[in-house]
N, C-alpha and C positions, 0 to 999 in steps of 0.2 A: 682838891679843895677848890671851891668856887671863889674867884677873886672878888673883893668888894667893889671893883670897878666894873665887873661884868654886867650887872643890871643896867647901868647906864648905856653900856655898849649894846646890849641886847634890845634896848628900846630905840636904838638908832641915834641917840644923843651923845655926842662926844664932849664931855665936860673938860674944863681947862686942865684938871688933873690927869685925865685920860690922854689929852694931847701932850702933856708934860712927860708922862710915862713913855709914850711912843718916841718923843724927842730924845730922851735919855738913851733908849735902845738904838735909835738911829745914829746917835753920836758915836756909840761904841762900834757899830757896823762901819760907819764912815771912817773912823780911825784905823780899823783893821785894814781896809782897802787903801787908805791914804798911805799907811806905813809901807805897804808892799811896793807901791809905785814910786814914792818919793826917793827911796834909797838908790834906785837904779841910776838916776842922773848924777847922784853925788859920789858914785863909786870911784871915778878917776881922782877926785880931790881927796877922798879918804885914803886911797892907796898911796898917793904922793905924800900926804901929811904923816901917815903912820908907817911908811916904808913897807908896804905889804906887796908880796908877789901876786901875780894874777890868780894863781891857784888858791892862795889864801884869801884873796879879796872876794872870790865868788861865795865864800862861806858867810860873808856879811848878809847876803841874800838867802843862801841855802840854809843857814842856821835858823832863820825865822820860819822858812818853809818846813824844815824838819820838825821843829817843835809844834807848829800849827797842825800840819797834816798827820803827824804821828800820834797825837793825843786827842783828836776830836771824838773818837768813839768813846773814850773814857770820859771826856768832858761832857758829852751829851747824857750819858747814863748817870754820871755824878749829879747833874742838875736835877734829874728825876728823883734820885734817892735822898739827897741832902737838902733839897730846896733850891728852886731856881733863883730866887732873889739873893739868897746868901752866897751861892756860887758865883753869880754874876758880879756882885759888888766886890767880893774878895779878889776875884780875878782882875777886875778893872783897876783895883788899887795896885796890884802887882804890875799891871801894864804901865801905869803912870810912873811907878818907881823905876822900872827897867828902862823906860824912855829917858828919865832924868840921868840915870847912870850911863846910858849909851852916849849921851851928849857930853859927858865929863871925862870919860876914860881916855888914857893916852897909850893904850896897848891894843894891838890887833886881837889877841885871844880874848881879852876882857870885852871888847866890843862885840865879838862873835857870841860870847857867852850871854851878854845882855840881849842880843837879838834872839837867841834861842829861848830865853826866859820870856821875852815879849810874845814870841810865837806860841809858847806853852800857855800863857795867860789868855791869848786870843782863842786857843782851842777850847777854853772853858766859857769865855764871854759869848762867842758866836752861837753855839747851840743853846745856851741858857737864855740868851736874848730872844732868839727865834721862838723858843718854846714858851717864853713869857707872853709873847704876842699871841700865839695860837691858843693859849689857855685863858687869855684875857678877853680876846675878841671872839665871839661865837662864829662858828663856821658859816660861810655865806658871804653876802656882799660886804659886811663890815670887816671881816677878816681879810677878804680879798683886797679891800682898799688899804688896810693897814700894812699888809705884806707888800703891796706894790710900792708904797712909800718907803718902807724899810729896805727893800732890795735895791731900789733905785738910788737910795742914799749910799749904798755900797759902791754901785757903779759910778756915781758922781764923785765919791771919794777917790776912786782909782784914777779918774780923769783929772780931777783937780790936783792930785798928788804930783802929776807931771808938771803942772804949771807952778805950784808952790816950790817944788824942788829946784826948778830953773831959777826962780827968784832968790830963794834962800841960799843956794849954793854959791851965788855970786858974793855973798857976805862970808859965809862959812858953812861947811858941811855939817857942823855940829848943830846948827839951827834946824836941820831936817830931822835930827834925832830928838831934839828938845821940844819941838812944836807939839807933838801929841801929849806931852806930860800935863800942861795946864788944862788942856781940853778934857783929858781923861779925869783929872782931879775934880773939875767942875761938874762933870757928868756924875761922878761918884757922890758928891755932896748932894746934888739934886736927887739922885736915885735913892739915897738914904731916906729922903722925905716922901718920894712919890711912888716908888715901885711897890706893887702889891705884895703882901706877905704870902709865903707859900709854905705848906707843911712838908715835912719829910714823908716819903712814901712808907706807909705802914704795912706790915705783913708781907714784905717782899721776899721772905725766905732767906735772908742773909745776903752777903755781898759775894759776887762772883769774882773772887780774887784771882784764881787761875786764868779765867777768861780775860780779866782786865790786864793782867801781866802779859799774857800771850798776845792778845789783840793789840795792845800798845806796842809791844816789841816787834810784831810783824809789820805794823804800819811804819814804825820808825825805820826798820830795815828796808822796807820797800822804797820809801822816799829817799833814804840814803843811797841805795843802790842805783836808783834812777838818776839822782843828781850827780853821782860819781861816775856813771857809765861813760859819759863823754870823755872823761879824763882817763879812765882805766881801759876803755875800749868795750864796745858792746859784746864782742865775741871773746873777750878775755876770760880766763878761767875764774878770776875773781868775781866778775859780773855774773857769769853763768851759775857759779856756786851760790852766790847771794840770792839770785832769783829762785834757785832750787830750794834754798833754805826758807825763803818766804812762802813758797808753795806748801812745803811740809808744815810750817807753822800755821798756815791758814787752814789746812785740813784738820790738824789737831784742834785748832780753835773752834771749828764747826762742830767737831765731835763733843767738845766740852760744852758748847752752848746748847746742844740738843739735850744734854743731861742735866744742865744746871737749873735749880729751882728759881733762880733770879738771874737770867742771862744778861750779859752786857748788850747783846743784840738778840731779840726774839726773832728767830729765823722765819717764823710764820708770817711776819710782816712782809717778807719778800715773795709770798705767794700771790700778792696783789699785782695784777698787770700794770695798773697806773703807777704804783709805787716803783716797780722795777724800771718802767719807762722813764720816770722822773730821775732816778739815780743814774741810769745810762745817759739820759739826756744831759744832765749836769756834767757828767764826765766828758762827753764829746763837745758840748757847748763851750765850756770854759777852756778845755784843752785846745780847741781850734782858735779861740780868741787870744789866748796867751801866746801861742805860736805866731799868730798874725801880728800882735802888738810888738813882739820881739823883733820880727823881721822888718817891720815898717820903721821902727826906731833905728835899726842898723842901716837900712837903706837911706833914710833921710840924713843921718849924721855922717856915715862913712862914705857913702857914694855921692850924695848931693852936697855934702859939706854944710848942712844946716846946723844952726846952734841948737842947744837944748831947748831954749825958749821957743824958737821957730818950730821945732818938732812938736812941742807941747801944744802950741796953738793950732797945728794941723789936726791934732786929735780933738780939739775943743768942740767942733760941731757935733761929733758923736756923743760926747759927754753932755753937752747942753741939751741935745734932743732927749737923752735919757732922763735928765733932771726935770725938764719941762713936762714930761709925761707922768711924773711920779703920782700925782693925784688923780690921773685919768685912767690908768691901766686897769685899776680895780673894776670900774664900771664896764670896761670892754670885756674883762674876764667873765663878769656876771652875764653878759649878753651872749657871748660866743663859746664860753667854756675854755678850759686850759688846753685840751688836746688840739683844737684848731689853731689856737694862737701859737703853740709851740711849733707846729708844722710851718705856719706862716713865718715865724721868726727864723727858723732854720733856712727856709727858702731865701729870705732876705740876706742872712749872713753869708750863705754860700754864694749868692749872686754878687755880693760885695767883694768877697775874696777872689772870685773868678775875674771880676772887672779889674782888680788890681794887678792881674797878670800882664796887663797892657803897659805897665810902667817902663820907662826908658831913662836915659841919662838927662833928658830935658822934659820932664813930665808937665802936662797941662793940668794945673790944679783944678780948674773948673770942669774939665772933661773926665778926669780919672780919680784924683785924690778926694775931692769934695763929694762926688757921688758915692764913692766907696764908703766914706765916713758916715754919710747919711743912711746908706743901706745897713751898715753894721750897727749904727746907733739905733735905728728902728728895730732891727732884729733883737738887739740886746734888751730894749725897752719892753718888747712883747714876751720874749722867751724866759728871761731870768725870773721875773715875778711869777709867771705861770708855772714854772718848775717848782718853785717854793710852795705855791698853793696846792698843786697836785700832790706833792710829797706829804703834806701835812693834813690834807683833808681825809676824813674818815678814820683818823688815828685816835685812840683813847688818850685822855688827858695825861695819864700817868706814863705814857710812852712818847710824848711829844719831844722830850729832850733826846731820847734815843734816836728817833727819826731825824731830828734836826742835826745831831752829830753825824749820822750816816750820810745825810745830804751834803753837809760841809766837807766830809771826808771825800766824797765823790768829786766835789769841786776842786779840792786841793790836790788830790792824787791825779785827777785828770789834767790839771794844769802842769804838774811836775812831769808826768809821763810824756805828754805830747810836746811840751816845750823841749824836753831832752831829745825826743825823736826828731823834731825839726832842726835842733842844733846839730845832731849827728848827720842829718842829710846834707845840710849846707857845708859842714866840715868835710864830708866825703867828696863834695863837688868843688872845693876851694881850688882856685887856680894856682899854678906854680908861680906865676908872676901876677902880683896883685894890682892889675889895671882896673880902672872903674868899671869897664864893660865886663871884665872877667869876674869881678866880685858880684856884679848884678846878675850875671848868668848863673852864679852859684846859689843865688837866693831863689831863683825861679822854682827849682824842684821843691824847696821848702814851702813855697806858696801853694804848689800843687798838693802837697801833703796836707796843709791847712784846709784847703778846699775839700779834699776827699774826706777828712775827718768830719767836717760839717755835713757833707752829703750822707755819711754813715749815720750821723745823728738824725738827719731828716728821714732816712729810711726807717730807722727805729721808731721815730715819732709817728710815722704814717700808720703803723700797726694799731695805734690808739684810735684811729678813725673807723676801723672796721667794726661793723655790727653784725653779730650772727643772725642769719635769716631765721625767721620763725617757721617751724615745720608745720605740716598739716595737722599733726596731733596736738601741737601747742595751740593752734587756732581753735580746734574743736573744744579743747579743755577750757580755753578762755571764753568761748561762746556759752558753754555749759555753765560756767561759773556766773556769767552775767545773767543767764536765764534763771538760775537758782536764786540769785540775789534779787531779781525782779519779783520773784514769788514771795520772798520774805521782806521785800521793801527795804533792803539794806544796801547802801551805796557801796560801790566797788572802786577801790583805788587802783589806778594803773601801775 
């Protein structure tokens, strides 16, 4: 269904209502990212107040990731089938309620449960919000601009979450849980007025219930296995059997999707080279950054002894650079295309990670930390919007939710897998005696892994720059076509 906002967008004029719609969607994206980053700094206070062990405390973070990463495929397809506006608003309401409950509970299990529900609701708001943008703004410069603003709001939310958490935790960790509630409620009320109405998909051949159950279960088990691998051991029988079960479930899932009249994921969409590169790019891009952010936070607080606020301010240049670029990246994408910007972004990210390998016990901020943050921020500003544009371009309107869910799944699974891998590497190199130099030396292999993941992403993205050479036969055919067109005086499109 064509949105009532689309005509204004297609004419190049952004009405106040169109800006308001984008603002509501950006608010939800901002809250998703904010919630992930804010809770990290508050964990020590949460553990002390609720008397939680370290193994239990990790599930305050992992519970959100499990719900978010496990249900994204289902969330994306649900938005296509049941209506994007309806799914987005209901999920946003659940997010607000779970935020309120998370700030009021006095039990560790209840807090973890509220975090899982928040992650579950974000698994529906994220793909629904992205698909609302891609079906409201026509493909081309207008959509590129909208997506660049939308995605940089997420990056800004992640960066600002570190700052907000440092401030709020000084008063109480509960404020870090409660802050998203009023913002989500306000976005919900405005969204009820401004978001374009969308119809349910007609004639879709029924619901793919087996695919939905198996796809969701396989993603939940995959994220759960990765999160628990550092505790259970990567080579343990439990971890190996869990990965084997995930592999079997995914094989059966593919077989079901190939035969379903209305699949959760239409596998044909993955025959597109740009689509596959966008998904793999998101996997490696977010995976490398999550590992980097985790290591840098540990380095600054545990090795250098910096406060949470000091650490947050060190990340601020990267976040500020991303935020300032929000309205500009769309025009850059229009001029140079997504493939080139993704390559350049990975180059900048890898260079920033490699530069950070020079850290020591007395780092020069202006010589090492600041240049790293500027390189990483520049890479983020170019790569993340470009990946979103590349993944959603050329996709039919009725499949935008599906592709959005798939892209967000790549983001979450990539972050979970590579963060767990980096954690395993630094744990394996942990010194017997925890001296500052020994701890720092155990972080370097993790930084090497982060850099290598970014290099893998770069190599994958380089394949998008290759253009097949024109053969002699194709040149002859092209010339013949032009000659025939000249005879008939019919213009030929390249």
